[in-house]
C-alpha positions as a printed Julia matrix, in Angstrom:
387×3 Matrix{Float64}:
 40.09  -49.44   2.4
 43.13  -47.18   2.17
 43.16  -43.47   3.02
 45.66  -41.19   1.27
 46.73  -37.61   2.02
 46.62  -35.33  -1.0
 49.92  -33.4   -0.76
 49.85  -32.81   2.98
 51.8   -34.38   5.82
 49.76  -36.4    8.29
 52.47  -35.87  10.92
 51.29  -32.26  11.24
 47.81  -33.49  12.18
 48.42  -36.06  14.92
 44.77  -36.05  15.95
 43.78  -37.61  12.59
 44.3   -41.36  12.26
 43.88  -42.71   8.73
 44.86  -46.26   9.75
 42.96  -46.95  12.99
 43.56  -50.26  14.79
 41.54  -52.39  17.19
 42.0   -49.87  20.01
 38.97  -48.0   18.61
 36.82  -51.12  18.12
 33.44  -51.65  19.8
 35.11  -53.65  22.58
 36.96  -50.51  23.67
 33.99  -48.13  23.68
 31.85  -47.25  26.71
 29.48  -44.92  24.88
 28.66  -43.58  21.4
 26.17  -41.17  19.93
 25.22  -38.2   17.75
 25.41  -40.06  14.42
 25.39  -38.7   10.88
 24.91  -40.32   7.45
 25.75  -39.46   3.83
 25.28  -41.37   0.54
 27.39  -41.05  -2.61
 26.22  -40.98  -6.24
 27.03  -44.68  -6.62
 25.25  -45.68  -3.42
 28.12  -46.04  -0.95
 26.77  -45.17   2.49
 28.99  -43.47   5.06
 28.12  -43.04   8.72
 29.92  -41.22  11.51
 29.47  -40.55  15.21
 31.59  -39.72  18.2
 32.67  -41.92  21.06
 35.7   -42.51  23.34
 36.08  -41.93  27.07
 33.37  -42.65  29.62
 30.73  -40.38  28.07
 30.39  -36.89  26.59
 32.0   -34.45  27.19
 35.45  -35.93  27.73
 38.93  -35.2   26.47
 39.01  -38.87  25.44
 36.21  -38.38  22.91
 36.95  -39.02  19.24
 35.05  -39.16  15.94
 34.75  -42.29  13.82
 33.84  -42.88  10.16
 32.54  -46.17   8.7
 31.03  -47.25   5.37
 28.62  -49.73   3.83
 28.77  -51.0    0.25
 25.61  -53.13   0.5
 22.92  -50.5    1.18
 23.39  -50.44   4.95
 23.16  -54.18   5.61
 26.74  -54.53   6.85
 29.31  -51.96   7.93
 33.07  -51.64   7.96
 35.34  -51.2   10.92
 36.48  -47.58  11.43
 38.01  -46.1    8.28
 39.49  -43.15  10.15
 39.22  -41.32  13.46
 39.57  -37.69  14.51
 40.46  -37.18  18.19
 41.53  -34.39  20.52
 44.55  -32.27  19.64
 46.36  -32.83  22.92
 49.26  -30.52  22.09
 46.95  -27.53  21.7
 44.26  -28.75  24.14
 41.51  -28.72  21.52
 38.73  -31.3   21.5
 37.58  -32.39  18.03
 33.96  -33.41  18.52
 30.54  -33.94  16.92
 31.35  -35.22  13.45
 28.93  -34.28  10.66
 29.21  -35.72   7.13
 27.78  -34.49   3.83
 28.0   -35.44   0.16
 27.55  -32.33  -1.98
 26.21  -32.02  -5.52
 29.68  -32.73  -6.95
 29.77  -36.05  -5.04
 32.5   -34.82  -2.69
 32.4   -36.2    0.84
 32.83  -33.51   3.5
 33.78  -34.62   7.02
 33.24  -31.78   9.47
 33.9   -31.57  13.2
 33.69  -28.9   15.87
 36.75  -27.57  17.7
 36.37  -26.91  21.44
 39.14  -25.96  23.92
 39.8   -27.56  27.29
 41.85  -26.35  30.24
 45.28  -27.33  31.48
 43.81  -29.13  34.5
 41.19  -31.11  32.56
 41.05  -34.82  33.35
 39.27  -37.72  31.68
 35.62  -37.86  32.72
 34.35  -40.68  34.93
 30.88  -41.73  36.06
 31.82  -43.08  39.49
 34.05  -40.24  40.67
 32.49  -36.84  39.98
 34.73  -33.8   39.65
 34.92  -30.6   37.64
 35.94  -31.62  34.14
 37.03  -28.1   33.18
 35.71  -28.47  29.62
 34.83  -25.06  28.3
 31.39  -24.57  26.81
 33.12  -22.66  24.09
 33.04  -23.87  20.52
 35.57  -22.08  18.36
 34.91  -23.18  14.82
 34.19  -26.08  12.46
 36.94  -27.85  10.54
 36.48  -29.83   7.33
 38.35  -32.55   5.45
 37.15  -33.35   1.9
 37.39  -36.44  -0.33
 36.56  -35.63  -3.96
 35.89  -39.25  -4.98
 34.3   -41.15  -2.1
 33.27  -44.02  -4.42
 36.91  -44.89  -5.13
 38.76  -47.89  -3.71
 41.26  -45.46  -2.18
 39.98  -42.37  -0.41
 42.16  -39.34  -1.16
 41.74  -36.58   1.44
 42.46  -32.9    1.05
 44.25  -31.1    3.86
 42.02  -30.36   6.87
 41.17  -26.68   7.22
 38.96  -24.3    9.12
 35.59  -24.22   7.39
 33.59  -21.6    9.31
 32.89  -20.22  12.74
 30.44  -22.0   15.03
 29.27  -25.45  16.1
 28.13  -27.63  13.18
 25.43  -30.07  14.28
 23.4   -30.63  11.09
 24.23  -30.87   7.39
 24.83  -27.88   5.13
 22.44  -27.41   2.24
 22.84  -25.93  -1.25
 20.01  -23.58  -2.23
 18.49  -23.36  -5.71
 20.74  -20.37  -6.51
 23.92  -22.25  -5.5
 24.5   -20.77  -2.05
 25.76  -23.09   0.68
 24.15  -22.57   4.07
 25.92  -24.26   6.98
 23.93  -24.32  10.27
 27.0   -23.87  12.49
 25.56  -22.01  15.48
 27.03  -19.98  18.37
 26.35  -21.65  21.71
 26.4   -18.51  23.83
 24.83  -16.09  21.36
 21.52  -14.3   21.89
 20.86  -14.66  18.15
 20.68  -17.62  15.82
 23.69  -17.84  13.52
 24.04  -19.32  10.04
 27.15  -19.44   7.84
 26.85  -18.69   4.12
 29.2   -19.43   1.24
 28.85  -18.04  -2.28
 32.07  -19.62  -3.56
 31.4   -23.34  -3.17
 32.52  -23.57   0.45
 35.95  -21.95   0.12
 34.9   -19.15   2.49
 31.91  -18.4    4.69
 30.32  -15.3    6.17
 27.95  -15.0    9.12
 24.23  -14.21   9.14
 22.28  -13.56  12.36
 18.58  -14.19  12.99
 16.62  -12.65  15.88
 14.06  -14.3   18.15
 16.25  -16.74  20.07
 14.56  -17.24  23.46
 17.69  -18.19  25.45
 21.47  -18.0   25.17
 23.72  -20.88  26.23
 21.69  -23.52  24.45
 22.56  -26.13  21.86
 20.6   -24.65  18.94
 21.31  -27.58  16.59
 19.74  -25.73  13.68
 18.48  -27.72  10.69
 17.84  -25.86   7.43
 15.61  -26.73   4.47
 14.79  -24.98   1.19
 11.08  -25.74   1.09
 10.55  -24.21  -2.37
 12.94  -22.23  -4.59
 13.97  -19.16  -2.57
 11.8   -20.11   0.42
 13.75  -21.48   3.37
 12.95  -22.6    6.89
 15.08  -23.57   9.82
 14.15  -25.34  13.04
 16.15  -25.03  16.24
 16.21  -26.76  19.59
 15.34  -24.87  22.77
 15.21  -25.66  26.49
 11.59  -24.52  26.74
  9.85  -27.67  25.53
  9.45  -26.73  21.88
 11.28  -26.18  18.6
 11.37  -22.71  17.09
 11.3   -21.86  13.4
 12.28  -18.98  11.15
 11.4   -18.45   7.49
 13.17  -16.72   4.63
 11.33  -15.75   1.44
 14.3   -14.29  -0.43
 16.81  -17.12  -0.61
 18.19  -16.51   2.87
 18.95  -12.79   2.54
 16.55  -12.03   5.38
 14.73  -14.09   7.99
 11.64  -13.69  10.14
 12.11  -13.52  13.89
 12.15  -17.07  15.25
  9.02  -18.21  17.06
  7.52  -21.38  18.51
  6.98  -24.2   16.01
  5.71  -27.18  18.03
  6.22  -29.0   21.33
  9.37  -31.11  21.42
 11.99  -32.49  23.82
 15.37  -30.78  24.06
 17.19  -32.62  21.28
 18.13  -32.45  17.62
 15.65  -33.06  14.8
 16.09  -33.26  11.01
 14.28  -31.15   8.39
 15.18  -31.48   4.72
 14.02  -31.87   1.13
 13.96  -35.13  -0.79
 14.91  -35.5   -4.44
 11.24  -35.5   -5.51
 10.69  -32.14  -3.8
  8.87  -33.41  -0.72
  9.83  -32.03   2.69
 10.93  -34.64   5.23
 10.94  -34.2    9.0
 12.4   -36.71  11.51
 12.0   -36.28  15.25
 11.1   -38.02  18.5
  7.53  -39.23  18.87
  7.31  -37.89  22.42
  6.94  -34.16  22.98
  8.71  -34.29  26.35
 11.24  -37.15  26.3
 13.76  -38.6   23.85
 11.41  -41.51  23.21
 10.37  -43.0   19.88
 11.42  -41.85  16.41
  9.2   -41.01  13.43
  9.46  -39.67   9.89
  6.91  -37.26   8.39
  6.41  -36.21   4.75
  4.94  -33.02   3.31
  3.98  -31.92  -0.19
  3.55  -28.24   0.7
  6.99  -27.44   2.06
  6.22  -28.5    5.6
  3.11  -26.41   6.24
  1.2   -29.67   6.68
  2.39  -33.27   6.86
  0.29  -35.74   4.94
  1.7   -38.93   6.44
  4.09  -40.26   9.03
  5.68  -43.56   9.91
  7.0   -44.81  13.25
 10.62  -45.88  12.82
 11.23  -47.01  16.39
  8.96  -46.99  19.44
 11.65  -47.59  22.06
 12.97  -45.17  24.68
 16.19  -43.13  24.79
 16.48  -42.44  21.05
 18.05  -39.24  19.76
 19.9   -37.26  17.1
 18.39  -38.37  13.77
 20.18  -37.62  10.52
 19.08  -38.51   6.98
 20.3   -38.85   3.43
 18.83  -40.27   0.21
 20.47  -42.24  -2.59
 19.92  -41.9   -6.34
 17.42  -44.79  -6.31
 15.13  -43.15  -3.74
 16.25  -45.14  -0.71
 16.18  -43.04   2.45
 18.76  -43.75   5.17
 18.1   -42.52   8.7
 20.52  -42.89  11.6
 20.1   -42.16  15.31
 21.49  -43.35  18.64
 19.87  -45.52  21.3
 20.7   -45.44  25.03
 23.85  -43.51  24.33
 25.98  -44.25  27.4
 26.38  -46.16  30.66
 24.64  -43.52  32.77
 21.43  -45.11  31.44
 20.24  -48.3   33.21
 23.19  -48.1   35.6
 23.26  -50.24  38.75
 25.15  -48.06  41.24
 25.96  -51.01  43.47
 27.66  -53.13  40.81
 28.48  -50.18  38.52
 27.31  -52.23  35.56
 24.96  -50.75  32.99
 22.48  -52.42  30.66
 22.46  -49.47  28.24
 22.34  -50.46  24.57
 24.89  -47.86  23.4
 23.84  -48.46  19.79
 24.04  -46.57  16.52
 20.92  -47.49  14.51
 20.14  -47.24  10.78
 16.8   -47.49   8.95
 16.45  -47.86   5.17
 13.04  -47.0    3.74
 11.36  -45.42   0.71
  8.75  -42.73   0.2
  6.22  -45.43  -0.72
  6.93  -47.19   2.57
  5.98  -44.04   4.47
  2.95  -43.32   2.29
  1.64  -46.89   2.76
  2.96  -47.2    6.33
  4.44  -50.59   5.56
  7.89  -51.82   4.57
  8.61  -52.95   1.02
 11.16  -55.57  -0.01
 14.67  -54.38   0.79
 13.58  -51.85   3.42
 14.38  -52.31   7.09
 14.13  -50.59  10.47
 16.24  -50.62  13.63
 19.36  -52.26  12.19
 22.44  -51.89  14.4
 25.48  -50.27  12.8
 27.55  -50.44  15.97
 27.19  -51.36  19.64
 29.66  -50.24  22.31
 30.7   -53.18  24.49
 32.09  -51.74  27.74
 29.3   -52.04  30.34
 31.24  -51.21  33.52
 31.41  -47.62  34.76
 35.08  -47.37  35.66
 36.25  -45.3   38.64
């Protein structure tokens, strides 16, 4: 598949590669994680994650985008990559993808600076990486026709302040809410757009228990005008905040339920049901399940175990026009898992996983024809922790 720049010069964006080669193939990856998924009107499925270097964080990290034209059964090699801007010492990390109501594909990534003395991270030789825990803003690159044979990309631009780690949503009154949070803030932050994503302004919500935490907010419009967000904490639970006026004001965040310190997904399906994907365990990143609600998430009437294995994290979800639900997550993200420190060889899976299910599958707790669980999109192949 060919990528085309729409009246902008790729030479001015050397960190974007629209014609990646085998140097970014699975055989050259030692880790990969934090996946995201988006489905077009015609059923093309895109997935993205970030990888590169020994693990995260690393100045060698880069984002990758792939696609499937057969409902997630098989996947392409990388269509494009977004890596660090070495000239300006800016890491481009944590890809998030979204198909909006106009069927435009948005690829978003977070911009984070690193110091002059930063070196590539290694597992075997610890040192100070000098990667700032400062996340400047989110950039976006948009394709207006992601179902085409050639993907035409608009010029990358700053989208909003903050660290984007879940999808934006469009509310019933047309407002875009992007959950791009501030890492060091003592308040939760959301970014709003009333002009279709051309510009964003910031909204703060009180009740955050700790600063310097990856909030990883996920937002859902439960019913028209009634919103909820969930956020990660380091206290062993998720917090939630509600809005009853379309997002104009929010309740102070408070404890929602016990959970490990990791991202979850909360959203609304096309039939109006609320969907919630998270780890099964309340203390570890173990197991993955999906839950459905008919009352906006006040109660969940059914759930289905997607995967009962250990070291699973970062679920993301999207739904196609036929009612197929696609869920991605990572498994045993890098070589620090199952590492033999005598041989420096790891047995970590380093997999990006996809599940394809339907609402009926969850309601009946059994898979129908065409549904599947635990299918591997990609597996990183480097098993040796290099010095």
